[in-house]
C-alpha positions as CSV (number, residue, x, y, z in Angstrom):
1,M,100.8,68.2,125.6
2,V,103.7,66.3,124.2
3,A,105.1,65.4,127.6
4,D,101.9,64.1,129.2
5,P,100.5,60.8,128.0
6,H,97.1,61.2,126.3
7,D,94.8,59.6,123.7
8,C,95.0,61.8,120.6
9,P,91.9,61.7,118.5
10,L,93.8,62.4,115.3
11,Q,94.9,59.1,113.7
12,E,95.8,60.3,110.3
13,Y,97.1,63.6,108.9
14,C,98.1,65.1,105.6
15,P,100.1,68.2,104.7
16,L,98.0,71.4,104.0
17,P,98.0,72.3,100.3
18,P,99.9,75.5,99.4
19,P,97.7,78.7,99.3
20,W,98.7,79.3,95.7
21,C,100.7,77.8,92.8
22,L,102.9,79.4,90.2
23,P,102.7,77.4,87.0
24,P,104.7,78.2,83.9
25,L,102.7,80.3,81.3
26,S,102.7,77.3,78.9
27,L,100.2,75.5,81.1
28,F,97.6,78.2,81.2
29,P,96.1,77.5,77.7
30,T,95.6,73.8,78.7
31,M,93.2,74.9,81.6
32,I,90.3,75.9,79.2
33,C,91.1,74.4,75.9
34,S,89.0,71.2,76.4
35,S,86.0,71.1,74.2
36,E,83.6,70.4,77.0
37,N,84.4,73.8,78.5
38,L,83.5,75.8,75.3
39,R,80.2,77.7,75.3
40,G,78.7,80.9,74.0
41,Q,78.8,79.5,70.5
42,E,77.9,81.8,67.7
43,A,77.5,80.1,64.2
44,N,76.4,80.6,60.7
45,Q,76.2,78.2,57.8
46,H,80.0,77.9,57.4
47,L,81.6,79.1,60.6
48,H,81.5,78.2,64.3
49,W,82.8,80.7,66.7
50,S,82.9,79.8,70.4
51,H,84.4,81.4,73.5
52,Y,84.8,80.6,77.1
53,S,86.0,82.7,80.1
54,L,87.5,81.2,83.2
55,R,88.0,83.4,86.2
56,S,91.0,82.9,88.4
57,R,88.9,82.6,91.5
58,D,87.0,79.6,89.9
59,L,90.2,77.5,90.0
60,S,90.5,74.9,92.8
61,M,93.8,76.4,93.7
62,P,94.8,80.0,92.9
63,H,97.2,80.2,89.9
64,V,99.3,83.3,89.8
65,L,100.3,84.8,86.6
66,L,104.0,85.8,86.5
67,G,105.9,87.0,83.5
68,V,107.8,89.8,81.8
69,L,105.6,92.2,79.9
70,Q,106.6,92.7,76.4
71,A,105.1,94.5,73.3
72,S,105.3,93.0,69.9
73,S,105.7,94.8,66.5
74,S,102.0,94.1,65.9
75,G,100.9,96.1,69.0
76,S,100.0,93.1,71.0
77,L,100.9,92.8,74.7
78,L,102.6,89.6,75.9
79,L,103.5,88.1,79.3
80,K,106.6,85.9,78.7
81,D,108.6,83.5,80.9
82,Q,111.1,80.7,80.1
83,S,108.5,78.3,78.9
84,S,106.2,80.3,76.6
85,S,104.4,83.6,76.2
86,L,100.7,84.4,76.9
87,A,98.8,87.3,75.1
88,C,97.1,89.6,77.5
89,L,94.8,92.6,77.5
90,V,95.4,95.1,80.3
91,L,92.5,97.5,81.2
92,P,92.8,100.4,81.1
93,A,95.9,100.8,79.0
94,P,99.1,100.3,80.9
95,V,101.9,102.8,81.2
96,I,104.9,102.4,78.8
97,N,107.3,102.0,81.7
98,W,105.8,98.6,82.4
99,I,107.6,97.1,79.3
100,G,110.4,94.8,80.5
101,C,109.0,94.6,84.1
102,V,108.1,91.4,85.9
103,L,104.4,91.5,86.6
104,E,102.4,89.4,89.1
105,V,98.7,89.0,88.7
106,R,96.4,87.2,90.9
107,R,93.0,88.4,89.7
108,Y,92.3,87.8,86.0
109,Q,90.2,86.0,83.3
110,L,91.5,83.4,80.9
111,V,89.6,83.6,77.6
112,T,89.8,81.0,74.8
113,E,88.2,81.6,71.4
114,V,87.8,78.8,69.0
115,L,87.0,79.3,65.4
116,R,86.1,76.3,63.2
117,V,85.8,76.9,59.5
118,K,83.6,74.2,58.0
119,G,84.1,72.9,54.5
120,V,85.8,70.2,52.6
121,Q,89.0,70.7,54.7
122,E,88.0,71.7,58.1
123,D,90.2,74.5,59.6
124,Q,90.2,75.0,63.4
125,R,91.8,77.9,65.0
126,S,92.1,78.8,68.7
127,R,93.4,81.7,70.7
128,V,94.0,81.9,74.4
129,Y,94.7,85.2,76.3
130,A,94.5,86.8,79.8
131,V,92.4,89.8,80.6
132,F,93.1,91.7,83.8
133,F,92.9,95.3,85.3
134,A,95.9,97.5,85.7
135,E,95.0,97.9,89.4
136,D,95.5,94.3,90.0
137,V,99.0,94.3,88.8
138,R,102.0,94.1,91.2
139,I,105.5,94.9,89.8
140,L,108.1,92.5,91.3
141,H,111.1,93.7,89.3
142,A,111.6,96.9,87.2
143,S,113.7,96.7,84.1
144,H,116.6,99.2,84.0
145,S,117.6,98.6,80.4
146,S,117.6,101.5,78.1
147,S,116.9,99.8,74.8
148,S,114.4,101.4,72.4
149,S,111.8,98.6,73.1
150,C,112.1,98.7,76.9
151,P,112.2,102.3,78.3
152,D,113.1,102.9,81.9
153,A,110.5,101.5,84.3
154,G,108.9,103.1,87.2
155,S,108.9,101.6,90.8
156,G,105.2,100.8,91.0
157,P,102.1,100.2,89.0
158,H,101.2,104.0,88.8
159,P,102.4,106.2,85.9
160,P,105.5,108.1,86.8
161,V,105.3,111.9,87.3
162,K,108.9,112.7,87.3
163,I,110.8,113.4,84.1
164,P,113.0,110.3,83.2
165,R,116.6,111.2,82.7
166,R,118.0,110.1,79.3
167,E,120.7,111.3,77.1
168,A,120.5,115.0,77.3
169,S,121.8,115.7,73.9
170,W,119.2,113.7,72.1
171,A,116.4,115.7,70.5
172,Q,113.2,115.6,72.5
173,R,109.7,117.1,72.1
174,H,106.5,116.7,74.2
175,L,103.1,116.0,72.8
176,V,99.6,115.3,73.8
177,I,97.6,112.6,72.0
178,E,94.2,113.8,70.7
179,S,92.9,110.8,68.8
180,L,94.0,107.4,67.6
181,E,93.1,105.3,64.5
182,G,93.1,101.5,64.2
183,R,95.9,99.3,63.1
184,R,96.0,98.1,59.5
185,T,98.4,96.6,57.0
186,K,100.8,98.8,55.2
187,P,99.9,99.7,51.6
188,G,101.9,98.0,48.9
189,Q,103.8,94.7,49.1
190,D,105.5,95.6,52.4
191,K,104.6,93.3,55.4
192,G,103.7,94.8,58.8
193,L,101.2,97.1,60.3
194,Q,100.8,100.8,60.8
195,F,98.5,103.3,62.6
196,R,98.1,107.0,62.8
197,A,97.7,109.3,65.9
198,T,96.7,113.0,65.9
199,A,98.8,114.9,68.5
200,T,99.6,118.5,69.5
201,W,103.1,119.8,70.4
202,V,103.2,121.4,73.8
203,D,105.8,123.3,75.8
204,I,106.9,121.9,79.1
205,R,108.5,123.5,82.1
206,E,110.0,121.7,85.1
207,E,109.2,122.6,88.7
208,G,111.0,120.6,91.4
209,G,111.8,117.8,88.9
210,E,108.2,117.4,87.8
211,A,106.8,118.1,84.3
212,R,104.0,120.6,83.9
213,R,102.3,122.0,80.8
214,S,103.2,125.6,80.2
215,E,100.6,128.1,79.1
216,N,100.9,129.0,75.4
217,G,100.0,132.6,75.9
218,G,97.1,132.4,73.4
219,K,99.2,131.0,70.6
220,S,97.7,128.3,68.6
221,L,99.2,124.9,69.2
222,T,100.8,122.9,66.3
223,K,99.0,119.7,65.4
224,V,100.8,116.9,63.7
225,V,99.7,113.4,62.5
226,L,102.2,110.8,63.7
227,L,102.6,107.6,61.6
228,F,103.7,104.5,63.5
229,S,104.8,101.6,61.4
230,C,106.6,98.3,61.7
231,S,108.3,98.0,65.1
232,S,107.0,101.4,66.3
233,V,103.4,99.9,66.3
234,R,104.4,98.4,69.7
235,W,103.2,101.7,71.3
236,F,99.7,101.1,70.1
237,H,98.2,99.7,73.3
238,F,100.0,102.3,75.5
239,L,98.7,105.5,73.9
240,Q,95.8,107.2,75.5
241,P,94.0,110.5,74.4
242,N,94.6,113.6,76.5
243,K,97.9,112.3,78.0
244,L,101.3,113.9,77.8
245,Y,104.2,112.0,76.3
246,R,107.9,112.7,75.6
247,L,109.1,111.6,72.1
248,T,112.9,111.1,72.0
249,A,114.7,111.0,68.6
250,T,117.3,108.4,69.6
251,G,120.7,109.4,68.2
252,E,119.5,112.7,66.8
253,R,120.8,116.0,68.3
254,D,118.9,118.4,66.1
255,S,115.5,119.1,67.3
256,G,114.5,120.2,63.7
257,I,114.1,116.5,63.1
258,F,110.4,116.9,64.3
259,D,109.7,119.5,61.8
260,R,110.8,117.3,58.8
261,L,107.3,116.4,57.9
262,S,106.1,114.7,54.7
263,D,102.8,115.2,52.9
264,P,99.9,113.2,54.1
265,P,98.7,110.2,52.0
266,L,96.0,110.8,49.4
267,E,93.3,109.1,51.4
268,I,93.6,111.6,54.3
269,V,91.6,114.7,53.4
270,S,92.5,118.1,54.9
271,A,94.9,116.6,57.4
272,P,98.0,118.2,58.9
273,R,101.4,117.2,57.6
274,L,102.7,113.7,58.7
275,L,105.7,112.8,60.9
276,Q,106.9,109.2,60.6
277,V,108.1,107.7,63.8
278,P,111.2,105.5,63.3
279,A,111.5,102.2,65.1
280,D,114.4,103.4,67.3
281,W,112.7,106.4,68.7
282,T,111.2,106.1,72.2
283,L,108.0,107.2,74.0
284,E,107.8,108.0,77.6
285,D,105.0,108.7,79.9
286,V,105.4,112.2,81.5
287,E,102.3,112.8,83.6
288,A,99.6,110.6,85.1
289,T,96.2,111.5,83.5
290,P,93.1,109.6,84.4
291,F,91.7,107.6,81.6
292,S,88.5,109.0,80.3
293,P,85.9,106.4,79.3
294,G,85.1,108.2,76.0
295,P,85.5,111.4,74.1
296,A,83.3,114.3,74.7
297,D,81.7,114.0,71.2
298,S,80.6,110.4,71.8
299,S,77.0,109.9,70.6
300,S,74.2,107.7,72.1
301,I,73.0,104.9,69.9
302,E,69.7,106.8,69.3
303,E,71.5,109.9,68.2
304,A,73.8,107.9,65.9
305,L,70.9,106.1,64.2
306,K,69.0,109.4,63.7
307,Q,71.7,111.7,62.5
308,S,71.7,112.6,58.8
309,S,74.5,111.2,56.7
310,S,76.6,114.3,56.4
311,G,79.8,112.5,56.0
312,S,81.1,113.0,59.5
313,L,82.3,109.9,61.4
314,L,80.6,108.9,64.6
315,T,81.8,107.6,68.0
316,V,79.6,105.2,70.0
317,T,80.0,103.5,73.3
318,G,77.9,100.4,74.3
319,V,77.8,96.8,75.5
320,V,78.3,94.0,73.1
321,C,75.2,91.9,72.8
322,S,76.3,89.5,70.1
323,R,78.9,89.0,67.4
324,L,78.8,87.1,64.2
325,I,81.2,86.4,61.3
326,C,78.9,87.4,58.4
327,D,81.1,87.7,55.3
328,T,82.3,84.3,54.3
329,Q,82.4,84.9,50.5
330,N,85.5,87.0,50.8
331,T,87.4,84.3,52.7
332,R,88.2,82.7,49.4
333,A,88.5,85.9,47.4
334,A,91.4,87.5,49.3
335,P,93.7,84.6,50.5
336,C,96.8,86.6,49.4
337,S,96.4,89.1,52.2
338,A,96.6,86.6,55.1
339,H,100.5,86.5,55.2
340,K,100.6,90.3,55.5
341,V,98.4,90.6,58.7
342,P,100.2,89.6,61.9
343,D,98.2,87.7,64.7
344,V,95.7,86.3,62.2
345,F,92.8,84.6,63.8
346,L,89.8,85.2,61.6
347,P,89.6,84.0,58.1
348,P,91.1,86.4,55.5
349,G,88.4,88.8,54.1
350,A,85.9,88.1,56.9
351,S,83.9,90.9,58.5
352,I,82.1,90.9,61.9
353,K,78.6,92.0,62.7
354,V,78.5,93.3,66.3
355,T,75.3,94.2,68.0
356,I,75.9,96.8,70.8
357,T,73.4,98.2,73.2
358,Q,73.1,100.8,75.9
359,P,71.1,99.2,78.8
360,Q,70.0,102.7,80.1
361,S,68.0,103.5,76.9
362,Q,67.3,100.0,75.7
363,S,68.6,101.0,72.3
364,S,70.7,98.9,70.1
365,A,72.6,99.1,66.8
366,S,74.2,96.8,64.3
367,V,77.9,97.6,63.5
368,Y,79.7,95.9,60.7
369,L,83.5,95.8,61.2
370,D,85.9,94.9,58.5
371,V,88.8,93.1,60.2
372,S,90.4,91.8,57.0
373,D,93.1,94.5,56.9
374,G,94.3,94.3,60.6
375,P,94.8,92.0,63.5
376,Y,91.9,90.7,65.6
377,H,91.2,92.8,68.7
378,L,91.3,90.9,72.0
379,G,88.4,91.2,74.3
380,L,85.6,91.7,71.7
381,L,83.2,89.4,73.7
382,P,79.5,89.5,74.5
383,G,79.0,91.5,77.7
384,A,82.2,93.7,77.1
385,T,81.9,97.5,77.0
386,V,83.6,98.9,73.9
387,M,84.1,102.2,72.3
388,L,84.1,102.6,68.5
389,Q,85.6,105.7,67.1
390,G,85.1,106.5,63.4
391,L,81.9,104.8,62.2
392,E,79.9,105.6,59.1
393,R,76.1,105.8,59.3
394,K,74.5,103.7,56.5
395,V,71.0,102.9,55.3
396,S,70.2,99.6,53.8
397,R,67.9,99.0,50.7
398,S,65.1,98.1,53.1
399,G,65.5,101.4,55.1
400,R,67.3,99.9,58.1
401,V,70.0,102.1,59.6
402,Y,73.3,100.6,60.6
403,L,76.9,101.6,61.4
404,R,80.0,100.5,59.4
405,S,83.7,100.8,60.1
406,V,86.2,102.6,57.9
407,P,89.9,101.7,57.4
408,T,90.7,104.3,60.3
409,T,88.1,103.0,62.8
410,H,89.5,102.5,66.3
411,L,88.0,99.9,68.7
412,S,88.8,100.2,72.4
413,V,87.6,97.7,75.1
414,L,86.7,99.6,78.2
415,S,85.8,96.7,80.4
416,P,85.5,92.9,80.2
417,P,82.2,91.0,80.4
418,T,80.7,91.1,83.9
419,E,78.8,88.5,85.8
420,S,75.7,90.6,85.7
421,F,75.6,90.8,81.9
422,E,72.9,88.1,81.7
423,N,70.9,90.0,84.4
424,V,70.5,93.3,82.5
425,A,67.2,95.2,82.7
426,A,64.4,93.4,80.9
427,P,63.1,94.9,77.7
428,P,60.0,97.0,78.0
429,L,56.5,95.5,77.8
430,V,54.5,96.4,74.7
431,L,51.2,95.5,73.0
432,F,51.4,94.1,69.5
433,K,49.3,97.1,68.1
434,Q,52.1,99.4,69.4
435,L,54.9,97.9,67.3
436,T,56.8,100.6,65.3
437,G,59.4,98.7,63.5
438,T,62.2,99.2,66.1
439,P,65.0,96.5,66.1
440,N,65.3,96.8,69.8
441,P,64.3,93.8,72.0
442,Q,60.7,94.0,73.4
443,R,58.5,91.8,75.5
444,A,54.8,90.9,75.3
445,V,52.4,88.6,77.3
446,C,50.7,86.6,74.5
447,S,49.3,83.2,73.6
448,V,49.8,81.1,70.5
449,T,46.6,80.8,68.4
450,C,47.9,78.3,65.8
451,V,51.1,76.7,64.6
452,L,51.5,77.3,60.8
453,S,54.5,75.0,60.2
454,V,57.2,72.9,61.8
455,T,60.5,71.8,60.4
456,L,62.6,69.2,62.1
457,Y,66.0,68.2,60.6
458,W,69.6,67.3,61.3
459,D,72.7,69.1,60.1
460,C,76.2,67.8,59.8
461,S,78.4,69.4,62.5
462,G,81.3,69.5,60.1
463,C,79.9,71.1,56.9
464,G,76.3,72.0,57.6
465,S,74.8,69.8,55.0
466,A,72.0,67.3,55.6
467,F,72.8,64.6,58.2
468,V,70.9,61.3,57.5
469,Q,71.2,58.0,59.4
470,G,74.4,58.9,61.2
471,A,76.3,60.1,58.2
472,C,76.8,63.3,56.3
473,D,75.0,63.7,53.0
474,R,78.3,64.8,51.4
475,S,80.2,61.6,52.4
476,P,83.0,60.7,51.6
477,L,84.0,64.4,51.0
478,C,83.0,65.1,54.5
479,A,84.0,62.4,57.1
480,S,82.0,63.9,60.0
481,Q,80.0,61.4,62.0
482,S,78.2,63.8,64.3
483,G,75.1,65.8,63.7
484,V,73.1,68.7,65.2
485,F,69.4,68.6,65.6
486,R,67.5,71.7,64.5
487,A,63.9,72.8,64.8
488,K,62.1,75.7,63.2
489,A,58.5,76.9,63.4
490,W,56.2,79.6,62.3
491,V,53.2,80.4,64.6
492,K,50.5,83.0,65.0
493,A,50.4,84.7,68.4
494,E,48.1,87.4,69.8
495,D,47.9,89.5,72.9
496,G,44.3,90.9,72.7
497,S,45.4,94.0,70.8
498,G,46.8,92.5,67.7
499,E,48.4,89.5,66.0
500,V,51.9,88.7,64.8
501,R,53.7,86.0,62.8
502,L,56.3,84.5,65.2
503,Y,59.5,82.7,64.1
504,L,60.9,80.2,66.6
505,Q,64.0,78.0,66.7
506,D,65.2,74.9,68.6
507,E,64.3,75.0,72.3
508,A,61.5,77.6,71.7
509,V,59.8,75.1,69.5
510,L,59.9,72.4,72.2
511,L,58.4,75.0,74.7
512,V,55.5,76.0,72.3
513,L,54.6,72.4,71.5
514,G,54.4,71.7,75.3
515,I,55.8,68.2,75.1
516,S,58.2,66.4,77.5
517,R,61.9,66.2,76.9
518,K,61.7,62.4,76.6
519,L,59.2,62.7,73.7
520,W,61.3,65.4,72.1
521,E,64.4,63.1,72.2
522,A,62.3,60.3,70.6
523,L,61.3,62.6,67.8
524,Q,64.9,63.4,67.2
525,G,65.7,59.8,66.8
526,R,62.8,59.3,64.3
527,V,63.9,62.4,62.3
528,L,67.5,61.1,62.1
529,S,66.5,58.2,60.0
530,R,65.3,60.4,57.2
531,G,67.1,63.7,57.8
532,K,64.2,66.1,57.6
533,V,60.5,66.4,58.3
534,V,58.3,69.3,57.2
535,V,54.7,69.7,58.4
536,K,52.4,72.6,57.3
537,S,48.9,73.7,58.2
538,R,46.5,76.3,56.9
539,G,46.1,77.8,60.4
540,R,42.8,78.2,62.2
541,S,40.7,78.0,59.0
542,E,41.9,74.4,58.4
543,M,39.0,71.9,58.9
544,P,39.8,68.7,60.8
545,S,39.9,65.6,58.6
546,D,39.7,62.0,59.2
547,E,42.1,61.2,56.3
548,H,45.6,60.5,57.2
549,S,48.8,60.6,55.1
550,R,51.0,57.7,54.6
551,D,53.6,59.2,56.9
552,P,52.9,58.3,60.5
553,L,55.7,60.7,61.7
554,A,54.2,63.7,60.0
555,D,50.7,62.8,61.2
556,H,52.1,62.7,64.8
557,V,53.8,66.1,64.4
558,S,50.6,67.5,63.0
559,F,48.7,66.2,66.0
560,L,51.2,68.0,68.3
561,M,50.7,71.2,66.4
562,S,46.9,71.1,66.8
563,R,46.6,70.2,70.5
564,P,44.6,72.7,72.6
565,A,47.5,72.8,75.1
566,I,49.4,75.0,72.6
567,C,47.0,77.9,73.3
568,R,48.3,79.1,76.7
569,P,49.9,82.4,78.1
570,L,53.6,82.9,77.3
571,V,56.0,85.6,78.0
572,L,57.8,86.4,74.7
573,T,60.9,88.5,74.2
574,F,61.2,89.3,70.5
575,R,62.7,91.5,67.8
576,Q,60.6,92.9,64.9
577,R,61.9,91.6,61.6
578,V,61.3,94.8,59.5
579,E,64.3,94.1,57.2
580,A,63.5,90.4,56.5
581,A,63.7,89.7,52.8
582,G,60.3,88.6,51.4
583,A,58.4,89.7,54.5
584,V,55.2,91.5,53.9
585,T,55.5,95.2,54.8
586,P,53.3,96.1,57.9
587,G,50.2,98.0,56.9
588,L,49.7,96.2,53.5
589,S,46.8,93.8,53.1
590,Q,46.7,90.3,51.7
591,L,43.9,88.0,50.6
592,T,42.8,85.6,53.3
593,R,40.3,82.7,53.0
594,F,38.0,81.9,55.9
595,T,35.7,78.9,56.3
596,R,32.6,79.0,58.3
597,G,30.5,75.8,58.1
598,E,29.8,75.1,54.3
599,R,30.7,78.6,53.2
600,E,34.1,80.1,52.3
601,Y,34.9,83.8,52.4
602,V,37.8,85.7,50.8
603,T,38.7,89.0,52.2
604,R,41.6,91.4,52.6
605,V,43.2,91.4,56.1
606,P,46.1,93.7,57.1
607,A,49.3,91.6,57.2
608,A,50.5,90.8,60.7
609,P,54.0,92.0,61.7
610,V,56.8,89.5,61.5
611,V,58.8,89.0,64.8
612,T,61.7,86.7,65.8
613,C,61.7,85.0,69.1
614,V,64.6,85.9,71.4
615,Q,63.4,84.2,74.5
616,L,60.2,82.3,75.4
617,Q,59.0,81.5,79.0
618,E,56.0,80.0,80.6
619,A,53.9,82.6,82.4
620,E,53.5,81.9,86.1
621,P,50.1,83.1,87.3
622,R,51.3,85.6,89.9
623,A,54.0,87.0,87.6
624,L,51.5,87.2,84.8
625,C,49.2,89.4,86.8
626,H,51.9,91.8,87.6
627,M,53.0,91.9,83.9
628,I,49.5,92.5,82.7
629,R,49.1,95.3,85.3
630,D,52.4,97.0,84.2
631,C,51.4,96.8,80.5
632,S,48.1,98.4,81.3
633,R,49.7,101.2,83.0
634,S,52.1,101.9,80.2
635,V,49.2,101.9,77.7
636,N,47.3,104.4,79.9
637,L,50.3,106.6,80.1
């Protein structure tokens, strides 16, 4: 082809791009830290908490993670190169021999979390980390150093099964981890973290250079509580229940060192004696034991909420539906503890409300986690599967059952959020007359009978105060020049079997009113000039009047509330607000005034249940027929 003259159709050419690139770790945070990429915002009056996940396959060119795995004294895992370090979460827990090895990861997720604390002085914090599976890790170079922080590494990603050869004269003992507790700050004025692990001493015999557990001949095994503190906390993310480890007392030749136990702290009741693990001792993997997703005594959410409060701690596994920073008062009450907790991300003294669910049973529970005494756990994202060990069952004043953490609660992330998280099974269809007060999401086919009230207003995006005419109401203390439009509404809805009072927010209000997006944006502009508009009606008993108020905007909103187009079929996903303060308890009656012609009647009517809208959709005719048929079948059953 080159020798023979010819007319080549190719006039221009360019070199092919490389199949992958190997950027330094310092560039990875810049890929997802731009504000336009943040989504999944969860906010309350004082805090905005956002997160965003970027998968490696979504990049225009594959970016390979390459770095040395290190474990910090706070128990965090880091990938490090010459430019920087990147926090990482490996699932399931990696083996200890990976410390000091050069890892290559091509499939991963980059996660950034941004927390903005609103107030007079706005405080914004961010954290970027990588999440990947252990099976996607390729070891390019194994470390052969013998330091206490970098044990001998294996030759591959699988846990070693042969006994590593160390100094034979050093005292060694084998143990099996039974349970772990969470990390927390050391008591007193000392800085640093600590955690405890319950273990059992076991006897080991060697067969062909491999370690095997020997039978104990019916003798009871000795249990011990291991206390890891300061630098020894680096083993936290490597320890797994039901796995065999070798504990080596570096520099010690007397095996009796493992029997020099101290009394347990006063807060541990009926616990075995305690062995404090010094920072220079080493742990090694001895056998490869598959990671079990949860202990045998794990309770379902329904069982956990029904059990009597006997004082025993519970273990629950589920999928995170939502998370919310709920305790903002303590952020000012305990500022002195911030310097004691490594890897600080959340405000000092804050606690998290996590809603977990089990899709198979459609059950959910609220879990309140106190994270003020320990580092923030990576991977606690909506859609992630987590296991919580050591929870208390509590009952609120209104009778609502919830779960609460204790200082020793251990949180484990079993799997990251999946793409199918948003496509989980739909909540069950119910009739309003069947409501029993469960907090689980439910669905109903209903129609709005009347709009009771609509509130339209603007909030300052910086401090949450009123936002009027393009400026914060607290100016000049707050210099923010951006606002967020909010909408709230109370309506009455019925499905033919009963009636409920429905609370709506933001986009759901737009859908109920049934107006165009262009008109909705015009309303936002009118409301911005005054900051807030509130319109109320008496409901269906209100008689039409020819009198108009002196507020044209309020009259227009009142007209939108009373249009016949509002009364149409809708598919409602909701939660029953049985614990709402000030809500009328279902089953009680209240005085209601009815007007018929020139007569007025006052009678007692059972109060309608109060529900909160989770999702609202227009009902397509064909889908509506199927849903009504399914609902009728469930009622007949």
